[in-house]
SETOR-542568 format. One record per residue (C-alpha): residue number from 1; residue in one letter; chain; x, y negated, z negated. Coordinates in nm, 4 decimals, decimal comma. Layout:
SETOR-542568
   pos   code   unit         c1         c2         c3
   NUM      A      A          X          Y          Z
...
***
This chain:
SETOR-542568
   pos   code   unit         c1         c2         c3
     1      M      A     1,1185    -2,7597    -0,0539
     2      A      A     1,3677    -3,0257    -0,1607
     3      V      A     1,4641    -3,0943     0,2003
     4      G      A     1,0970    -3,1009     0,2947
     5      F      A     1,0193    -3,3672     0,0354
     6      Y      A     1,3194    -3,5735     0,1445
     7      T      A     1,2256    -3,5572     0,5134
     8      V      A     0,8705    -3,6726     0,4382
     9      R      A     1,0114    -3,9761     0,2586
    10      V      A     1,2378    -4,0671     0,5516
    11      V      A     0,9874    -3,9846     0,8281
    12      L      A     0,7190    -4,1945     0,6575
    13      D      A     0,9656    -4,4817     0,6347
    14      I      A     1,0756    -4,4479     1,0007
    15      L      A     0,7338    -4,3910     1,1603
    16      G      A     0,5324    -4,6167     0,9338
    17      V      A     0,2037    -4,5330     0,7652
    18      T      A    -0,0109    -4,5494     1,0824
    19      D      A     0,2092    -4,3282     1,3061
    20      F      A     0,2737    -4,0854     1,0199
    21      G      A    -0,1017    -4,0541     0,9648
    22      L      A    -0,1630    -4,0087     1,3388
    23      Y      A     0,0960    -3,7308     1,3669
    24      N      A    -0,0551    -3,5344     1,0802
    25      L      A    -0,4091    -3,5954     1,2051
    26      V      A    -0,3261    -3,4590     1,5505
    27      A      A    -0,1329    -3,1647     1,4065
    28      S      A    -0,4182    -3,0635     1,1759
    29      F      A    -0,6655    -3,1168     1,4613
    30      V      A    -0,4797    -2,8626     1,6755
    31      L      A    -0,4731    -2,6214     1,3808
    32      L      A    -0,8523    -2,6124     1,3961
    33      M      A    -0,8250    -2,4537     1,7402
    34      A      A    -0,5589    -2,2104     1,6158
    35      V      A    -0,7816    -2,0734     1,3410
    36      L      A    -0,7365    -1,7227     1,4794
    37      N      A    -0,3637    -1,7305     1,4048
    38      N      A    -0,3748    -1,6710     1,0283
    39      T      A    -0,6598    -1,4262     1,0741
    40      L      A    -0,4706    -1,2041     1,3153
    41      T      A    -0,1493    -1,2316     1,1129
    42      G      A    -0,3206    -1,0654     0,8171
    43      G      A    -0,4868    -0,8110     1,0418
    44      T      A    -0,1694    -0,7257     1,2314
    45      Q      A     0,0307    -0,6909     0,9116
    46      R      A    -0,2355    -0,4679     0,7575
    47      F      A    -0,2409    -0,2253     1,0520
    48      L      A     0,1386    -0,2160     1,0878
    49      T      A     0,1846    -0,1541     0,7132
    50      F      A    -0,0701     0,1272     0,7264
    51      E      A     0,1137     0,3039     1,0099
    52      I      A     0,4530     0,2580     0,8413
    53      G      A     0,3082     0,4172     0,5282
    54      K      A     0,1802     0,7121     0,7315
    55      G      A     0,5167     0,7568     0,9074
    56      D      A     0,3624     0,7891     1,2564
    57      L      A     0,6167     0,6174     1,4847
    58      V      A     0,4154     0,6764     1,8039
    59      K      A     0,1023     0,5163     1,6558
    60      L      A     0,3155     0,2358     1,5112
    61      K      A     0,4575     0,1564     1,8581
    62      Q      A     0,1088     0,1579     2,0071
    63      T      A    -0,0214    -0,0701     1,7334
    64      F      A     0,2633    -0,3185     1,7778
    65      S      A     0,2318    -0,3362     2,1575
    66      T      A    -0,1436    -0,3821     2,1275
    67      A      A    -0,0897    -0,6648     1,8765
    68      V      A     0,1528    -0,8393     2,1151
    69      M      A    -0,1046    -0,8280     2,3977
    70      I      A    -0,3811    -0,9624     2,1727
    71      H      A    -0,1648    -1,2554     2,0612
    72      I      A    -0,0599    -1,3444     2,4153
    73      A      A    -0,4287    -1,3572     2,5089
    74      L      A    -0,4997    -1,5680     2,2008
    75      A      A    -0,2244    -1,8168     2,2891
    76      L      A    -0,3745    -1,8591     2,6386
    77      L      A    -0,7190    -1,9120     2,4815
    78      I      A    -0,5771    -2,1834     2,2557
    79      L      A    -0,4235    -2,3537     2,5602
    80      L      A    -0,7588    -2,3444     2,7410
    81      L      A    -0,9555    -2,4827     2,4466
    82      G      A    -0,6889    -2,7405     2,3678
    83      E      A    -0,6827    -2,8820     2,7196
    84      T      A    -1,0629    -2,8963     2,7532
    85      I      A    -1,2695    -2,9360     2,4348
    86      G      A    -0,9700    -3,0562     2,2347
    87      L      A    -0,8807    -3,3316     2,4799
    88      W      A    -1,2425    -3,4453     2,4936
    89      L      A    -1,2484    -3,4816     2,1160
    90      L      A    -0,9131    -3,6629     2,1204
    91      Y      A    -1,0330    -3,9117     2,3838
    92      E      A    -1,3894    -3,9618     2,2628
    93      K      A    -1,4156    -3,8966     1,8889
    94      I      A    -1,0865    -3,9605     1,7096
    95      S      A    -1,0022    -4,3092     1,5817
    96      I      A    -0,6629    -4,3983     1,7324
    97      P      A    -0,5225    -4,7531     1,7820
    98      A      A    -0,5219    -4,8331     2,1565
    99      D      A    -0,1492    -4,9102     2,1678
   100      R      A    -0,0648    -4,5703     2,0139
   101      F      A    -0,2936    -4,3510     2,2219
   102      D      A    -0,0272    -4,2419     2,4744
   103      A      A     0,2052    -4,1384     2,1929
   104      A      A    -0,0771    -3,9486     2,0193
   105      F      A    -0,1549    -3,7697     2,3491
   106      W      A     0,2021    -3,6367     2,3845
   107      V      A     0,2218    -3,5382     2,0179
   108      Y      A    -0,1020    -3,3477     2,0738
   109      Q      A     0,0442    -3,1633     2,3743
   110      F      A     0,3545    -3,0528     2,1889
   111      A      A     0,1444    -2,9539     1,8878
   112      I      A    -0,0494    -2,7178     2,1189
   113      F      A     0,2784    -2,5713     2,2479
   114      S      A     0,3966    -2,5215     1,8885
   115      I      A     0,0785    -2,3356     1,7988
   116      M      A     0,1107    -2,1136     2,1066
   117      V      A     0,4690    -2,0243     2,0140
   118      T      A     0,3662    -1,9520     1,6547
   119      V      A     0,0757    -1,7317     1,7636
   120      M      A     0,2824    -1,5236     2,0058
   121      Q      A     0,5472    -1,4466     1,7437
   122      V      A     0,2922    -1,3279     1,4822
   123      P      A     0,3435    -0,9519     1,5542
   124      Y      A     0,7201    -0,9915     1,5031
   125      H      A     0,6677    -1,1891     1,1817
   126      A      A     0,4135    -0,9330     1,0576
   127      L      A     0,6493    -0,6422     1,1304
   128      I      A     0,9210    -0,7947     0,9084
   129      I      A     0,6670    -0,8321     0,6256
   130      A      A     0,5414    -0,4756     0,6770
   131      H      A     0,8998    -0,3486     0,6386
   132      E      A     0,9388    -0,5721     0,3280
   133      R      A     1,2573    -0,7387     0,4579
   134      M      A     1,1911    -1,0465     0,2450
   135      H      A     1,5488    -1,1757     0,2395
   136      I      A     1,5105    -1,2596     0,6089
   137      F      A     1,2540    -1,5248     0,5173
   138      A      A     1,5001    -1,6779     0,2719
   139      Y      A     1,7656    -1,7116     0,5430
   140      V      A     1,5175    -1,8483     0,7968
   141      S      A     1,3806    -2,1008     0,5461
   142      I      A     1,7311    -2,2382     0,4889
   143      V      A     1,7918    -2,2672     0,8649
   144      E      A     1,4525    -2,4312     0,9167
   145      A      A     1,5231    -2,6840     0,6411
   146      I      A     1,8584    -2,7739     0,7997
   147      L      A     1,6952    -2,8144     1,1422
   148      K      A     1,4281    -3,0453     1,0005
   149      L      A     1,6982    -3,2497     0,8303
   150      F      A     1,8705    -3,2781     1,1696
   151      V      A     1,5399    -3,3950     1,3209
   152      V      A     1,5306    -3,6792     1,0683
   153      Y      A     1,8847    -3,7790     1,1644
   154      L      A     1,7912    -3,7842     1,5353
   155      L      A     1,4927    -4,0074     1,4588
   156      L      A     1,7337    -4,2600     1,3104
   157      V      A     1,9655    -4,2687     1,6134
   158      I      A     1,7225    -4,2309     1,9066
   159      S      A     1,5629    -4,5558     2,0241
   160      F      A     1,2773    -4,4021     2,2306
   161      D      A     0,9193    -4,3887     2,0875
   162      K      A     0,9858    -4,2163     1,7556
   163      L      A     0,6393    -4,0580     1,7223
   164      I      A     0,6782    -3,8791     2,0574
   165      I      A     1,0352    -3,7762     1,9756
   166      Y      A     0,9206    -3,6399     1,6396
   167      G      A     0,6518    -3,4275     1,8084
   168      I      A     0,9019    -3,2877     2,0617
   169      L      A     1,1675    -3,2103     1,8015
   170      M      A     0,9221    -3,0349     1,5670
   171      F      A     0,8132    -2,8178     1,8616
   172      L      A     1,1776    -2,7262     1,9283
   173      V      A     1,2200    -2,6288     1,5614
   174      S      A     0,9149    -2,3979     1,5871
   175      L      A     1,0538    -2,2460     1,9076
   176      T      A     1,3957    -2,1837     1,7531
   177      I      A     1,2504    -2,0102     1,4466
   178      A      A     1,0192    -1,7961     1,6610
   179      L      A     1,3092    -1,6863     1,8824
   180      Y      A     1,5153    -1,5876     1,5795
   181      Y      A     1,2347    -1,3701     1,4415
   182      R      A     1,1891    -1,2045     1,7800
   183      I      A     1,5606    -1,1321     1,8303
   184      Y      A     1,5955    -0,9912     1,4778
   185      V      A     1,2959    -0,7591     1,5171
   186      L      A     1,4007    -0,6357     1,8620
   187      K      A     1,7495    -0,5509     1,7320
   188      N      A     1,6367    -0,3741     1,4137
   189      Y      A     1,3043    -0,1973     1,4751
   190      E      A     1,2519     0,0640     1,7429
   191      E      A     0,8755     0,0158     1,7459
   192      S      A     0,9120    -0,3518     1,8481
   193      H      A     0,9944    -0,2791     2,2138
   194      F      A     0,6813    -0,3801     2,4021
   195      T      A     0,5137    -0,1454     2,6490
   196      L      A     0,2102    -0,2395     2,8563
   197      M      A    -0,0760    -0,0284     2,7279
   198      F      A    -0,4491    -0,0392     2,6514
   199      D      A    -0,5481     0,1714     2,3520
   200      K      A    -0,9202     0,0987     2,3217
   201      H      A    -0,9453     0,2454     1,9711
   202      I      A    -0,6630     0,0312     1,8309
   203      I      A    -0,7913    -0,2829     2,0059
   204      K      A    -1,1431    -0,2210     1,8749
   205      S      A    -1,0244    -0,1612     1,5175
   206      M      A    -0,8001    -0,4679     1,5128
   207      M      A    -1,0562    -0,6955     1,6762
   208      Q      A    -1,3378    -0,5820     1,4453
   209      F      A    -1,1197    -0,6414     1,1412
   210      S      A    -0,9946    -0,9757     1,2705
   211      G      A    -1,3362    -1,0744     1,4014
   212      W      A    -1,4927    -1,0655     1,0564
   213      N      A    -1,1828    -1,2292     0,9066
   214      L      A    -1,2219    -1,5052     1,1635
   215      F      A    -1,5431    -1,6286     1,0093
   216      G      A    -1,3939    -1,6615     0,6613
   217      T      A    -1,0714    -1,8116     0,7946
   218      L      A    -1,2689    -2,0586     1,0046
   219      G      A    -1,4457    -2,1780     0,6906
   220      A      A    -1,1149    -2,2221     0,5066
   221      M      A    -0,9550    -2,4053     0,7983
   222      L      A    -1,2530    -2,6368     0,8403
   223      S      A    -1,2591    -2,7178     0,4695
   224      N      A    -0,8829    -2,7850     0,4675
   225      H      A    -0,8168    -2,9560     0,7987
   226      G      A    -1,1635    -3,0778     0,8948
   227      V      A    -1,1410    -3,3134     0,5990
   228      S      A    -0,8597    -3,4921     0,7882
   229      I      A    -1,1015    -3,5749     1,0695
   230      L      A    -1,3676    -3,7006     0,8255
   231      L      A    -1,1116    -3,9208     0,6516
   232      N      A    -1,0068    -4,0611     0,9880
   233      L      A    -1,3638    -4,1318     1,0963
   234      Y      A    -1,4547    -4,3154     0,7751
   235      F      A    -1,1253    -4,4636     0,6538
   236      G      A    -0,8761    -4,4610     0,9451
   237      P      A    -0,5141    -4,3405     0,9871
   238      V      A    -0,3958    -4,4780     0,6505
   239      A      A    -0,6211    -4,2267     0,4737
   240      N      A    -0,4670    -3,9548     0,6936
   241      A      A    -0,1214    -4,0646     0,5793
   242      A      A    -0,2263    -4,0328     0,2130
   243      H      A    -0,3773    -3,6919     0,2870
   244      A      A    -0,0618    -3,5806     0,4716
   245      I      A     0,1628    -3,6725     0,1778
   246      S      A    -0,0632    -3,4953    -0,0703
   247      M      A    -0,0664    -3,1883     0,1564
   248      Q      A     0,3136    -3,1960     0,1723
   249      V      A     0,3385    -3,1902    -0,2076
   250      S      A     0,0764    -2,9161    -0,2362
   251      N      A     0,2293    -2,7039     0,0415
   252      G      A     0,5805    -2,7480    -0,0956
   253      L      A     0,4760    -2,6158    -0,4353
   254      N      A     0,2694    -2,3384    -0,2799
   255      Q      A     0,5778    -2,2103    -0,0938
   256      F      A     0,6958    -2,0472    -0,4145
   257      V      A     0,3695    -1,8605    -0,4633
   258      N      A     0,3348    -1,7789    -0,0922
   259      S      A     0,6781    -1,6159    -0,0932
   260      F      A     0,5792    -1,4193    -0,4022
   261      Q      A     0,2514    -1,3105    -0,2421
   262      T      A     0,4140    -1,2231     0,0911
   263      A      A     0,6448    -0,9873    -0,0931
   264      I      A     0,3664    -0,8020    -0,2755
   265      T      A     0,1072    -0,7815     0,0064
   266      P      A     0,2536    -0,4646     0,1650
   267      Q      A     0,2522    -0,3009    -0,1794
   268      I      A    -0,1200    -0,3719    -0,2157
   269      T      A    -0,1917    -0,2102     0,1215
   270      K      A     0,0266     0,0931     0,0471
   271      L      A    -0,1337     0,1483    -0,2961
   272      Y      A    -0,4776     0,1520    -0,1353
   273      A      A    -0,3601     0,3736     0,1529
   274      S      A    -0,2233     0,6215    -0,1054
   275      N      A    -0,5581     0,6122    -0,2907
   276      K      A    -0,3888     0,4867    -0,6091
   277      I      A    -0,6886     0,2764    -0,7110
   278      N      A    -0,6100     0,2448    -1,0835
   279      E      A    -0,2555     0,1313    -1,0057
   280      L      A    -0,3945    -0,1135    -0,7497
   281      N      A    -0,6354    -0,2696    -0,9999
   282      N      A    -0,3652    -0,3039    -1,2660
   283      F      A    -0,1379    -0,4564    -1,0034
   284      L      A    -0,4066    -0,7138    -0,9205
   285      Y      A    -0,4722    -0,8071    -1,2853
   286      Q      A    -0,1032    -0,8833    -1,3331
   287      N      A    -0,0389    -1,0438    -0,9959
   288      T      A    -0,3240    -1,2965    -1,0148
   289      K      A    -0,1905    -1,4066    -1,3536
   290      Y      A     0,1754    -1,4319    -1,2559
   291      A      A     0,1047    -1,6092    -0,9270
   292      F      A    -0,0984    -1,8752    -1,1070
   293      L      A     0,1627    -1,9199    -1,3815
   294      L      A     0,4462    -1,9464    -1,1314
   295      L      A     0,2726    -2,2449    -0,9728
   296      W      A     0,1529    -2,3887    -1,3055
   297      I      A     0,5121    -2,4220    -1,4302
   298      M      A     0,5864    -2,6609    -1,1426
   299      V      A     0,2500    -2,8340    -1,1070
   300      L      A     0,1969    -2,9441    -1,4678
   301      P      A     0,4901    -3,1887    -1,5091
   302      I      A     0,4288    -3,3326    -1,1618
   303      I      A     0,0600    -3,3969    -1,2314
   304      L      A     0,1375    -3,5621    -1,5654
   305      K      A     0,4043    -3,7939    -1,4192
   306      L      A     0,2762    -3,8186    -1,0611
   307      D      A     0,2677    -4,2006    -1,0444
   308      Y      A     0,6365    -4,2296    -1,1229
   309      V      A     0,7347    -3,9224    -0,9179
   310      L      A     0,5750    -4,0745    -0,6066
   311      S      A     0,7399    -4,4110    -0,6698
   312      V      A     1,0806    -4,2409    -0,6873
   313      W      A     1,0122    -4,0200    -0,3866
   314      L      A     0,8522    -4,2646    -0,1387
   315      T      A     0,9431    -4,6146    -0,0293
   316      Q      A     0,5753    -4,6879     0,0436
   317      I      A     0,2760    -4,5077    -0,1049
   318      P      A    -0,0466    -4,5143     0,1014
   319      E      A    -0,3619    -4,5919    -0,0934
   320      N      A    -0,5368    -4,2923    -0,2580
   321      T      A    -0,2257    -4,0720    -0,2372
   322      I      A    -0,2226    -4,0079    -0,6132
   323      I      A    -0,5816    -3,8862    -0,6475
   324      F      A    -0,5545    -3,6766    -0,3279
   325      T      A    -0,2350    -3,5127    -0,4527
   326      K      A    -0,3747    -3,4248    -0,7945
   327      L      A    -0,6876    -3,2681    -0,6472
   328      L      A    -0,4925    -3,0694    -0,3872
   329      M      A    -0,2555    -2,9357    -0,6526
   330      I      A    -0,5574    -2,8097    -0,8472
   331      Y      A    -0,6828    -2,6553    -0,5234
   332      G      A    -0,3418    -2,4901    -0,4785
   333      L      A    -0,3700    -2,3360    -0,8251
   334      M      A    -0,7072    -2,1876    -0,7296
   335      Y      A    -0,5648    -2,0558    -0,4029
   336      S      A    -0,2764    -1,8849    -0,5855
   337      F      A    -0,5325    -1,7173    -0,8089
   338      I      A    -0,7523    -1,5871    -0,5285
   339      R      A    -0,4983    -1,4742    -0,2686
   340      P      A    -0,4127    -1,1359    -0,4280
   341      M      A    -0,7851    -1,0563    -0,4331
   342      V      A    -0,8150    -1,1442    -0,0631
   343      M      A    -0,5212    -0,9157     0,0180
   344      A      A    -0,6787    -0,6273    -0,1753
   345      I      A    -1,0096    -0,6584     0,0109
   346      Q      A    -0,8240    -0,6714     0,3436
   347      A      A    -0,6349    -0,3553     0,2462
   348      T      A    -0,9674    -0,1690     0,2293
   349      G      A    -1,0582    -0,2836     0,5809
   350      K      A    -1,4154    -0,3564     0,4617
   351      V      A    -1,4119    -0,7305     0,5099
   352      K      A    -1,7486    -0,7993     0,6733
   353      G      A    -1,9488    -0,8886     0,3616
   354      I      A    -1,6929    -1,1080     0,1896
   355      Q      A    -1,5932    -1,2933     0,5066
   356      I      A    -1,9512    -1,3822     0,5990
   357      S      A    -2,0268    -1,4978     0,2436
   358      A      A    -1,7016    -1,6902     0,1982
   359      G      A    -1,7174    -1,8357     0,5498
   360      V      A    -2,0640    -1,9805     0,4974
   361      L      A    -1,9618    -2,1155     0,1588
   362      L      A    -1,6476    -2,2882     0,2861
   363      I      A    -1,8030    -2,4204     0,6076
   364      L      A    -2,0565    -2,6047     0,3890
   365      V      A    -1,7697    -2,8264     0,2675
   366      L      A    -1,7871    -3,0378     0,5840
   367      P      A    -2,1611    -3,1149     0,6040
   368      I      A    -2,1814    -3,1800     0,2295
   369      S      A    -1,8739    -3,4066     0,2476
   370      W      A    -2,0208    -3,5873     0,5484
   371      V      A    -2,3466    -3,6546     0,3630
   372      L      A    -2,1576    -3,7841     0,0598
   373      L      A    -1,9307    -4,0150     0,2608
   374      E      A    -2,2259    -4,1359     0,4661
   375      N      A    -2,3899    -4,2404     0,1380
   376      D      A    -2,0831    -4,4332     0,0160
   377      F      A    -1,9462    -4,1743    -0,2259
   378      P      A    -1,5748    -4,2140    -0,3115
   379      I      A    -1,3059    -4,1239    -0,0587
   380      Y      A    -1,1989    -3,8221    -0,2665
   381      S      A    -1,5486    -3,6647    -0,2613
   382      P      A    -1,4578    -3,4015     0,0044
   383      F      A    -1,1844    -3,2666    -0,2238
   384      I      A    -1,4270    -3,2321    -0,5159
   385      V      A    -1,6661    -3,0417    -0,2886
   386      M      A    -1,3788    -2,8196    -0,1745
   387      L      A    -1,2824    -2,7360    -0,5337
   388      C      A    -1,6415    -2,6458    -0,6243
   389      M      A    -1,6718    -2,4144    -0,3245
   390      W      A    -1,3455    -2,2395    -0,4144
   391      I      A    -1,4752    -2,1673    -0,7635
   392      F      A    -1,7731    -1,9904    -0,6053
   393      H      A    -1,5306    -1,8180    -0,3667
   394      I      A    -1,3358    -1,6682    -0,6599
   395      L      A    -1,6596    -1,5315    -0,8066
   396      L      A    -1,7480    -1,3764    -0,4695
   397      E      A    -1,4075    -1,2073    -0,4431
   398      I      A    -1,4488    -1,0515    -0,7903
   399      F      A    -1,7974    -0,9265    -0,6984
   400      F      A    -1,6782    -0,7562    -0,3779
   401      L      A    -1,3674    -0,6108    -0,5439
   402      K      A    -1,5892    -0,4519    -0,8074
   403      R      A    -1,7917    -0,2802    -0,5345
   404      L      A    -1,4949    -0,1735    -0,3207
   405      I      A    -1,2286    -0,0578    -0,5699
   406      G      A    -1,3990    -0,0653    -0,9099
   407      F      A    -1,2346    -0,3923    -1,0133
   408      S      A    -1,3202    -0,4459    -1,3812
   409      L      A    -1,4379    -0,7953    -1,4748
   410      I      A    -1,3808    -0,7246    -1,8450
   411      S      A    -1,0225    -0,6066    -1,7845
   412      F      A    -0,9629    -0,9034    -1,5577
   413      L      A    -1,0862    -1,1506    -1,8209
   414      K      A    -0,8811    -0,9812    -2,0916
   415      I      A    -0,5552    -0,9246    -1,9013
   416      S      A    -0,5494    -1,2239    -1,6652
   417      F      A    -0,7962    -1,4979    -1,7505
   418      A      A    -0,7753    -1,5186    -2,1321
   419      P      A    -0,3934    -1,5578    -2,1464
   420      L      A    -0,4135    -1,8223    -1,8736
   421      I      A    -0,6680    -2,0305    -2,0660
   422      I      A    -0,4544    -2,0204    -2,3815
   423      I      A    -0,1323    -2,1119    -2,1974
   424      I      A    -0,2996    -2,3919    -1,9984
   425      S      A    -0,4623    -2,5427    -2,3069
   426      I      A    -0,1478    -2,5441    -2,5241
   427      S      A     0,0908    -2,6637    -2,2529
   428      L      A    -0,1456    -2,9300    -2,1183
   429      L      A    -0,2215    -3,0835    -2,4588
   430      S      A     0,1371    -3,0778    -2,5863
   431      L      A     0,3041    -3,1997    -2,2689
   432      N      A     0,0419    -3,4657    -2,2009
   433      Y      A     0,1159    -3,6063    -2,5473
   434      L      A     0,4897    -3,5974    -2,4738
   435      S      A     0,4496    -3,7609    -2,1314
   436      N      A     0,2824    -4,0629    -2,2928
   437      L      A     0,5854    -4,1125    -2,5191
   438      I      A     0,8592    -4,1236    -2,2560
   439      D      A     0,9540    -4,4201    -2,0381
   440      N      A     0,9489    -4,4193    -1,6617
   441      N      A     1,3136    -4,3717    -1,5750
   442      I      A     1,4852    -4,0945    -1,3855
   443      Y      A     1,6783    -3,9498    -1,6804
   444      Q      A     1,3750    -3,9189    -1,9077
   445      L      A     1,1772    -3,7772    -1,6152
   446      L      A     1,4357    -3,5011    -1,5621
   447      L      A     1,4416    -3,4304    -1,9357
   448      F      A     1,0608    -3,4080    -1,9357
   449      F      A     1,0703    -3,1557    -1,6498
   450      V      A     1,3242    -2,9407    -1,8341
   451      V      A     1,1182    -2,9512    -2,1570
   452      S      A     0,8003    -2,8693    -1,9636
   453      I      A     0,9581    -2,5647    -1,7971
   454      F      A     1,1015    -2,4465    -2,1300
   455      V      A     0,7667    -2,4814    -2,3106
   456      N      A     0,5831    -2,2928    -2,0365
   457      F      A     0,8404    -2,0128    -2,0266
   458      I      A     0,8076    -1,9656    -2,4038
   459      L      A     0,4279    -1,9559    -2,3804
   460      I      A     0,4363    -1,7159    -2,0840
   461      Y      A     0,6806    -1,4829    -2,2567
   462      F      A     0,4780    -1,4530    -2,5792
   463      I      A     0,1230    -1,4913    -2,4412
   464      G      A     0,1265    -1,4253    -2,0651
   465      I      A     0,3398    -1,1097    -2,0669
   466      D      A     0,2142    -0,7925    -2,2348
   467      L      A     0,4191    -0,6087    -2,4997
   468      Q      A     0,5262    -0,3260    -2,2686
   469      T      A     0,6599    -0,5697    -2,0075
   470      R      A     0,8458    -0,7691    -2,2747
   471      K      A     1,0199    -0,4493    -2,3862
   472      K      A     1,1238    -0,3770    -2,0275
   473      L      A     1,2587    -0,7303    -1,9904
   474      K      A     1,4624    -0,6958    -2,3095
   475      I      A     1,6192    -0,3736    -2,1801
   476      I      A     1,7020    -0,5387    -1,8466
   477      F      A     1,8657    -0,8402    -2,0143
   478      K      A     2,0620    -0,6203    -2,2545
   479      N      A     2,1942    -0,4125    -1,9667
   480      K      A     2,2890    -0,7265    -1,7763
   481      F      A     2,4814    -0,8667    -2,0743
   482      K      A     2,6595    -0,5343    -2,1249
   483      L      A     2,7708    -0,5316    -1,7628
   484      Q      A     2,8979    -0,8888    -1,7944
   485      G      A     3,0787    -0,8011    -2,1167
   486      N      A     3,2501    -0,4994    -1,9600
   487      R      A     3,3809    -0,7197    -1,6813
***
């Protein structure tokens, strides 16, 4: 995350606000065509985890090979759509300065290649998650960060068009990471050796599951990345640069929670597959709370001192970056809260109802935002609409969980929601008061961050964690200290 924030600072400085905004506009535009990627990742992981839990190696091999074939077909579909409908939109509808159109075209091409590579390695990525080999992601993240740092260095020394070079180098980073995942999986998992086969039952099950997920994922992707296109149409590339920076901050913070959620997703599926419904519900009550708090610890001090943080981080701050960043961090908090619920519904395989409802809800973000911007509402209006829709989305998830696994709203409010409200209220009021007392210098900023983390940890320990868990933690710490003392 630290390297990611640093590279954004340098890349923004090297490319300039306009080229930086164009790169992120084109990249998010291609992601709209790759909406199936995240959908099939969840579906592939779910089916692989199920077969691992059952211990059927033959069925696991068949499932993996089928997933590989589906993702190859999907990558070819993305290429077809990208070079037809996508190019038409790029030429006819997107606002790009005439002297930068050639560069934007080549960035677009390499963005398509990156998406194709990412899509085709999904089964390999999903298999690592299904086997819960989470340390691999830690190693790969370090390598990826180093590679992106090297990309920044090359931008400084290469004199050719830097926007085009940046697009090519980011594609090469994606390719390198995908190859590593593939080599690791092929060396370590017997079921990963592809065989050409057509199991109609497996294909039908996976496509039905992913087909309904597609609708909900499409809504989420349109609400997230379609906003970039609206901002470009009404406010130009500078607004895209502000949006890109705010997304970088939000995504960087969300990495912590995403890693946490990636680790627990297979456990959710296995609890459901074992018919341990009570354990699953208790797991969800705790996980929604801890995921939110993990992100809250980092988000709160940044939100309170965002003006100064951005001034330290960036050499130039595009207009509206601050308001975009604050709203997207709030959105990230909501996403951390809802993701465990999404994983639980996917574990059941009964995703039709929730995906249709959520998809319609999230797709409405774009037309409502368009109407608001057309009537001269503020530039941040789409983000307000997005937040409102995600509140309704959370309510929908709770409703469907109640029907599918007996999720208790009362237990959820008592175990998860009530402690969160108390912790948020106390920490927000106390730290907001403290933030107004300190000066804007780097030393006081660091001290404020340390105090904020300490205050939140104290509140979480006494309010967010139940008595039984606190007792377990005490035993763990005592044992750790004894081991250290014996050494």
